Wavefront OBJ file of the C-alpha trace (Angstrom):
o trace
v 0.000 0.000 0.000
v 1.292 3.422 -0.935
v 1.806 5.934 1.849
v -0.319 8.968 1.075
v 1.037 12.502 1.268
v -0.358 14.645 4.062
v -1.443 18.214 3.530
v -3.160 20.589 5.934
v -5.992 22.500 4.305
v -7.529 25.576 5.836
v -11.059 26.017 4.570
v -13.932 28.351 5.398
v -16.427 26.607 7.732
v -19.322 27.148 5.299
v -17.369 25.454 2.504
v -16.469 22.603 4.837
v -20.052 22.042 5.905
v -21.195 22.061 2.288
v -18.419 19.595 1.380
v -19.691 17.327 4.159
v -23.119 17.272 2.513
v -21.667 16.499 -0.932
v -19.352 13.806 0.454
v -22.183 12.157 2.364
v -24.425 12.123 -0.715
v -21.611 10.420 -2.654
v -20.818 7.937 0.134
v -17.338 9.322 0.766
v -15.425 11.012 3.541
v -14.712 14.712 3.019
v -11.049 13.821 2.508
v -11.850 11.299 -0.251
v -14.344 13.704 -1.842
v -11.695 16.438 -2.026
v -9.171 13.930 -3.398
v -11.651 12.879 -6.102
v -12.314 16.509 -7.061
v -8.562 17.157 -7.275
v -8.169 14.147 -9.582
v -10.880 15.567 -11.844
v -9.264 19.019 -11.893
v -5.849 17.568 -12.764
v -7.319 15.310 -15.452
v -9.194 18.251 -16.985
v -6.032 20.377 -16.923
v -4.033 17.615 -18.628
v -6.710 17.200 -21.323
v -6.477 20.900 -22.115
v -2.757 21.561 -21.572
v -1.033 18.199 -21.970
v 0.164 15.568 -19.575
v 2.133 16.736 -16.551
v 5.415 14.818 -16.563
v 6.834 14.101 -13.127
v 10.502 13.440 -12.440
v 11.475 10.116 -10.888
v 11.965 11.778 -7.504
v 8.387 13.122 -7.681
v 6.894 9.685 -8.313
v 5.792 7.466 -5.407
v 7.853 4.348 -4.758
v 4.914 2.043 -5.516
v 3.483 2.319 -9.002
v -0.194 2.887 -8.336
v -2.192 4.155 -11.265
v -4.743 6.950 -11.178
v -7.694 6.230 -13.442
v -8.710 9.024 -15.831
v -11.752 11.106 -14.979
v -14.946 10.946 -17.043
v -15.678 13.693 -19.562
v -18.117 15.505 -17.265
v -16.883 14.841 -13.729
v -18.916 17.617 -12.144
v -22.082 15.919 -13.382
v -20.981 12.888 -11.374
v -20.120 15.018 -8.369
v -23.514 16.650 -8.296
v -25.405 13.656 -9.734
v -26.822 15.769 -12.538
v -29.029 13.752 -14.848
v -29.198 14.757 -18.503
l 1 2 3 4 5 6 7 8 9 10 11 12 13 14 15 16 17 18 19 20 21 22 23 24 25 26 27 28 29 30 31 32 33 34 35 36 37 38 39 40 41 42 43 44 45 46 47 48 49 50 51 52 53 54 55 56 57 58 59 60 61 62 63 64 65 66 67 68 69 70 71 72 73 74 75 76 77 78 79 80 81 82
């Protein structure tokens, strides 16, 4: 199992409480919900600007793969039906 990086996030209490609602509706912890959103943001950035190449020293020791995000990740986040 890969050791995850730790990062302290300061967030406005209103945003945090709203994130709790979104995370609960998606069956995730707030931490996992934020991680999922970050994956979607990075994937969207790479689609528009090209893949971000990391140096060997920036890569984790274990080779775990991050699956690409769907085309409309925010629809999944907010469960928007079309």
